N, C-alpha and C positions, 0 to 999 in steps of 0.2 A: 504494500500500500504506500503510495507516494504521499507527500505532504498535502494537507488540505489546502484548497485555494484560500487566499487571504480573507475574502469576505466571509467564508464559512468559519475560518479560524477566529474571526472577531466576535462570533456569537458565543456568549459565555453561559456555562452551566451554573448550577446552584453553587453557592459558596461552600467550600469544604470546612467543616467544623472540626474541632480538636478530636472528637471521638473517631473521626476517620483514621487518625494516626494511631489510635490506641489498639492496634492490632499487630499481628506478626509483620515484621519488616518485609518478609517474603510475600505477603499479601499486598501490602501498601505499595511496594516498589513498582510492580508492573501496572498497577491501577493508576499510577501517576502519569504514565505515558498517555498523552492526549489531553491531560488536564492543563489549565492555564495558570501560570504564575506571574503575578504582577507585584512590583515594589514601587510604591508611589505612582501607580498607573503605568509603569514601564515594564515590559516583559513580553511573554509569548507562550506558545504551546510547548510543553515539555516533551522532548523527543528522545531523551536518553538519561538514564539514571543508573546508580549502582547501589546495591544493598550491602550493609555492614551489620552483622549480628554480633552480640557481645562475646559469643563463643569463637569468633573468627579472629585468627592471629593478625589479620590486617586491620581490624577495627581499632580505633584510637582508645576504646574503653577496655581492650583485652587485658592490659596490665593493671587495671584498677583505676580508681578515680584520682584525678589530678586537678590542679587549678585550670589547666587548659581544656580538659574534656568534661568538666563538672556538669555542663548543661546536658550532656548525653544521659546522665544519671537522673535527670529531673523528669517532669511530666512530659507526655507526648504532645505533639502539635506545636512545638516551638522550633525556632531556627538554631542550628548549631553552626557557627562560623569559625573557621580556623585559617591560619596562614600556611600555604603550601610552599615548601622549599624556600621559605623566607621572602617570597615574592608575591604570590597570588592569594587572594581570599577565595575560599570555597564555601558554598552554601549547602547545608544538609538539613533534613527535616527529621526530628527525633520521633521515634516510633515505639510502640509497645508500652507496657506499664512503667511507671516511675521505678527506677532502679535497674531496669533491663539494660539500659545503655546501648540501644541499637538505633541506627539511623540510615537514611537514604541520602546519598550524594546526588545532587542535581547536576548532571554533566552537560546537558545541551538543551537549547530552546530553538524553536522556529520563531523568530521575532515577529511580533504582530502589533505591538503597542509602543509608541515612543521611539520609533527608529531614528529620528533626527537626533535625539538626545543620546541614544546609544552610539551613534556614529561619532559624535563629539567626544564622548567619554573614551571610546576605544581608539579614536584617531584613524579609523578605517572606514571606507565607504561600502565595501562589498558586503552585502546582506548576510551571506553565508558565514563570513568571518566574525560576525558580531557576538554570537553566543555559542559557537561550536567547540566548547570545552569549558570545564568548571571555572577556571580563572578568567577567561574571556567573559563568561556569563556574569560572574560577580561584578566585574568592572563595568560591563554594559548596563547592569541594573543598579549600580551604585551601592552594592552590598559591601559592608566593612565589618569590623569587629563590633561596631556600635549596634549592629543588628543581632548579635549573639544573645540568645535567650528570649528574644521577642516572640510573642504568640503569632502563629501563622493565620489566625482568623480575625486579626485586627490590624488597622493601619500601623505601619506603612505597607504591610503585606495584604494580599488578597489572592486566594487560590480558589479556582473554580473547577468543578468536576467536568470531565469530558462528556460530550453529548452523544458519542457513539463509541463502540468498542473497536479500537484499531487493531491492525495486524502487528503483533509484537514479536521481536526476535530476541533471544537470550544468548549470551556468550560469556567468555571469561572477562574478568575485570582487567583494567589496564592501568599502568603507572604505579603498580605496587610490586613488592618482591615476595610477599608472603600470601599463601593461599590464592595465588593469581589464577589457578586453574578452575576455581569455582565459577559456575555459570550464573553469576549474580549481577551481570550487567544486562540491562534491558533497553531496547531501542525500538523506535517506530520503523517498521520495515519500509525500506525504500527512501527514507528521509535523506535529503541532501545536507541536512544540518547536523548530522552526527559528528562527534569529535573524530571518530575513526569508524570505518565500515564494520558492520556486523554481518556475519554470514547468515544466509537464510532468505 
């Protein structure tokens, strides 16, 4: 399934409430494909995510709670933001019950809202390059550590349920050295906005 036409993508489903995230990270992650993520009205359709369970050696929570990952151990339905490689901010959504410390990394969006502002923030004009990776996405949406711990069902965030069930492809996660073989990366089949292609 290719990306939705922009007019169709602009139609928003119901707002996702925090209870949506109070489920297994493996249920939430694929259901986020096709949902819309907005930060202060800027964003688009989620086309790629990765799931991280607390039992997973690649999860930030695997070694226990620290000042950096404390938000992961809190209630579901909040943003967990961290700095990757000391350069890029990355946006995650906390899932499961408080204490589970599981989250979904938002890896890529098909941009639909606020493209002019995204282009200024990213310093690029090509639409595909705006949000095709977690660091690019955070920069385009203006996400920083100031968003860490904020609820996803209240401003500046707005997340809207998908209006149809898309064709989803799963595969190994990328950019990690531990448990990379687990097929916990999910993407919209045929999307040109993926950070890297997924087979299927």
